[in-house]
C-alpha positions in Angstrom: 101.0 -229.2 -200.1 103.3 -231.5 -202.1 104.6 -233.4 -199.0 101.0 -234.2 -197.7 100.2 -235.3 -201.5 103.4 -237.7 -201.3 102.4 -239.2 -197.9 98.6 -239.8 -199.1 100.1 -241.5 -202.4 102.7 -243.4 -200.1 99.6 -244.7 -198.2 97.6 -245.7 -200.8 100.4 -247.6 -202.7 101.1 -249.5 -199.3 97.3 -250.2 -199.0 97.5 -251.5 -202.5 100.5 -253.8 -201.7 99.0 -255.4 -198.8 95.6 -255.9 -200.4 97.5 -257.6 -203.4 99.4 -259.8 -201.1 96.1 -260.5 -199.4 94.7 -261.6 -202.7 97.5 -263.8 -203.8 95.7 -267.2 -204.6 96.0 -270.4 -202.4 97.1 -273.2 -204.6 95.2 -276.1 -204.5 97.3 -279.2 -205.7 95.4 -282.1 -207.0 97.0 -285.6 -207.6 96.8 -286.0 -211.4 94.5 -289.0 -211.1 92.6 -287.7 -214.2 93.1 -285.4 -217.0 93.4 -281.7 -216.0 90.2 -280.3 -217.7 88.3 -283.1 -216.0 89.7 -282.5 -212.4 89.1 -278.7 -212.7 85.7 -279.4 -213.4 85.0 -281.9 -210.7 86.8 -280.0 -208.0 85.7 -276.4 -209.2 82.6 -276.9 -206.7 85.1 -277.5 -203.5 87.3 -274.7 -204.7 84.5 -272.1 -204.8 83.4 -273.1 -201.5 86.8 -272.9 -199.7 87.6 -269.3 -201.5 84.2 -268.2 -200.5 84.6 -269.5 -196.7 88.5 -268.4 -196.4 87.9 -265.1 -198.4 90.8 -265.9 -200.7 91.1 -266.8 -204.1 92.1 -270.3 -204.5 94.0 -271.8 -207.7 93.6 -275.5 -208.6 96.9 -277.0 -210.0 97.8 -280.4 -210.8 100.8 -281.9 -212.8 101.7 -283.9 -215.9 102.3 -287.3 -213.7 102.4 -288.5 -210.2 106.1 -288.3 -209.4 106.2 -284.8 -210.7 103.2 -283.9 -208.3 104.7 -286.1 -205.5 108.0 -283.9 -206.1 106.2 -280.7 -206.1 104.7 -281.6 -202.9 107.9 -282.5 -201.2 109.1 -278.9 -202.1 106.1 -277.4 -200.6 104.6 -275.8 -204.0 101.0 -276.1 -202.9 99.1 -274.7 -199.9 96.3 -277.5 -199.8 97.1 -280.9 -201.3 94.9 -283.8 -202.2 96.9 -286.7 -202.7 96.9 -290.7 -202.4 97.6 -292.2 -199.1 100.9 -293.8 -200.4 102.2 -290.3 -201.1 101.4 -289.1 -197.5 104.7 -290.1 -195.8 106.9 -288.1 -198.3 104.7 -285.1 -197.8 104.7 -285.1 -194.1 108.5 -285.9 -193.8 109.1 -282.9 -196.3 108.3 -280.9 -193.3 106.1 -278.6 -195.3 102.7 -280.3 -194.4 100.3 -281.5 -191.9 97.4 -283.8 -192.3 94.0 -282.5 -192.1 91.6 -285.0 -193.4 90.7 -288.4 -195.4 87.9 -289.5 -197.4 85.6 -291.6 -195.1 85.4 -294.3 -197.8 88.7 -296.7 -197.4 90.4 -297.8 -200.8 90.6 -301.5 -201.7 91.9 -303.3 -204.9 89.2 -305.5 -206.5 90.6 -308.3 -208.6 88.0 -309.0 -211.6 87.4 -311.6 -214.2 84.8 -311.8 -217.0 81.5 -313.0 -215.6 82.3 -316.7 -216.3 85.7 -316.6 -214.5 86.6 -317.8 -211.1 89.5 -317.4 -208.6 90.0 -321.1 -208.9 90.6 -320.9 -212.6 93.1 -318.1 -212.2 94.9 -319.6 -209.6 95.0 -322.9 -212.1 96.7 -320.7 -214.8 100.7 -321.1 -215.5 101.3 -317.3 -216.3 98.1 -315.4 -215.6 98.0 -312.0 -217.4 96.7 -309.3 -215.1 96.0 -305.8 -216.3 96.5 -303.1 -213.7 96.2 -299.0 -213.5 99.8 -297.2 -214.1 102.5 -298.7 -212.1 102.3 -295.9 -209.4 98.7 -296.0 -208.9 98.2 -297.0 -205.2 95.4 -299.5 -206.4 97.9 -301.1 -208.6 100.5 -301.7 -205.6 98.4 -302.9 -203.2 96.6 -305.1 -205.9 99.8 -306.9 -207.0 100.7 -307.2 -203.2 97.2 -308.9 -202.8 97.8 -311.1 -205.8 101.2 -312.4 -204.4 99.5 -313.1 -201.1 96.9 -315.1 -202.9 99.7 -317.4 -204.0 99.6 -316.6 -207.8 102.9 -317.5 -209.6 104.4 -316.1 -212.7 101.8 -313.5 -213.0 102.2 -311.4 -215.9 101.2 -307.6 -215.2 100.5 -305.3 -217.8 99.6 -301.7 -216.8 97.0 -299.5 -218.7 96.3 -295.8 -218.5 93.3 -296.0 -216.3 91.2 -298.3 -214.3 88.5 -298.6 -217.1 91.4 -299.6 -220.0 92.5 -302.4 -217.3 89.1 -304.0 -217.1 88.4 -303.6 -220.5 91.5 -305.5 -221.5 89.7 -308.4 -219.8 86.5 -307.9 -221.9 88.6 -307.8 -225.0 90.4 -310.8 -223.8 93.8 -309.2 -223.6 94.1 -310.2 -220.0 92.8 -312.8 -218.0 92.1 -310.7 -214.9 92.2 -307.1 -213.9 93.0 -304.8 -210.8 90.7 -302.0 -210.3 89.5 -299.9 -207.4 86.2 -301.0 -205.9 84.3 -298.0 -207.1 85.3 -298.5 -210.6 84.1 -302.2 -210.3 80.7 -300.7 -208.5 80.3 -298.4 -211.6 81.0 -301.0 -214.1 78.3 -303.3 -212.7 75.7 -300.6 -212.7 76.7 -300.3 -216.4 76.0 -304.0 -216.9 79.7 -304.6 -218.0 80.0 -308.7 -217.9 82.6 -308.8 -215.1 82.7 -309.9 -211.5 84.8 -309.6 -208.7 86.7 -312.9 -207.7 88.6 -311.2 -204.9 89.3 -308.1 -202.8 92.5 -306.7 -201.0 92.2 -305.6 -197.4 91.1 -301.9 -197.0 93.4 -299.0 -196.6 92.9 -295.4 -195.8 91.3 -293.2 -198.4 92.5 -289.9 -200.4 94.0 -287.2 -198.3 94.0 -283.6 -197.7 97.0 -281.8 -196.4 97.8 -278.3 -195.7 101.4 -276.5 -195.3 102.3 -276.0 -191.9 103.0 -272.2 -192.4 99.3 -271.6 -193.0 97.9 -269.5 -190.1 95.9 -272.3 -187.5 92.9 -270.4 -187.5 92.7 -271.0 -191.3 93.9 -274.7 -191.2 91.1 -275.3 -188.4 88.6 -273.6 -190.8 89.4 -275.9 -193.8 89.3 -278.7 -191.8 86.0 -277.9 -190.2 84.6 -277.1 -194.0 85.8 -280.6 -195.1 84.4 -282.5 -192.2 80.9 -280.9 -192.0 80.1 -281.2 -195.8 77.8 -284.0 -195.1 75.7 -281.9 -192.7 74.0 -279.4 -195.4 72.0 -279.9 -198.7 74.8 -277.7 -200.3 77.7 -279.6 -198.8 76.0 -283.1 -199.7 75.9 -281.6 -203.5 79.6 -280.9 -203.5 80.3 -284.3 -202.4 78.6 -286.0 -205.0 80.2 -283.8 -207.6 83.5 -284.6 -206.5 82.8 -288.2 -206.0 83.7 -288.8 -202.3 81.1 -289.7 -199.7 82.5 -287.2 -196.9 85.7 -286.5 -195.1 86.9 -287.2 -191.6 90.0 -286.2 -189.2 93.1 -287.6 -190.6 96.1 -288.9 -188.1 99.9 -289.6 -189.2 100.0 -293.0 -187.4 97.4 -294.1 -189.7 99.5 -293.6 -193.2 103.3 -293.4 -192.1 103.3 -297.3 -192.2 102.4 -297.0 -195.9 105.9 -295.8 -196.6 107.6 -299.3 -195.8 105.2 -301.6 -197.6 104.6 -299.7 -201.0 107.2 -299.4 -203.6 106.7 -296.2 -206.0 108.7 -296.6 -209.1 109.9 -294.2 -211.8 106.6 -294.5 -213.8 104.9 -291.6 -215.4 101.6 -292.8 -215.9 98.3 -291.3 -214.9 95.8 -293.0 -212.9 92.7 -292.0 -214.2 89.2 -292.5 -212.5 90.7 -293.5 -209.0 87.9 -292.0 -207.0 
């Protein structure tokens, strides 16, 4: 009798261990492009949908700065990753991740001035003051590259904690121009800010979602299907609106790997607020 009871107890314990291992949450790592509480609130609808469809708990995690997040990604800390395109090569080259999707909207850097300004005026300045988001922000990198290609010489760049702060530097006459993301520009125009676009960079791939290679193939496929099909239902469209993305499409390494050679990510610990 004691032996039977012991066997039953052993089976129950084994079952509990299995259940606990199955309930261990997947970690959804999100690039810290905003404050943690804002990110958690913004992506909660997507987190809930993925958890429901996968039948598994999902925990959202971010980090204090870009480089910490990049390092944790390279070390395989996250099961699912939402990151900027210039961090994709390091994630893929780490051997931990494969690409799943990218946003359907491309990213570009918009050069703005006050409403009375013009590109000709900016070009004529001896040392124009240009405000940017943090140094490691994708928009900062491609924006500075665009400024150089325009032929602007002796530009004095000053980075700010967010895109909003960068264009507000122009409004407060602390900068002659600013580099911001096109969606931030559109939002500012919608708020009747007295700014205007004087130039825009070429378009680059949008934000990216990757998953760990050791995730079961059927789970990888399900996540991809969930993301790509969000725009097909009312619930999915509501989630897209909440997370401020128009939609997702499949992503391919050849689209992102060239970025490794043209973008220089420096040792900066700023946060790129309101990128997307």
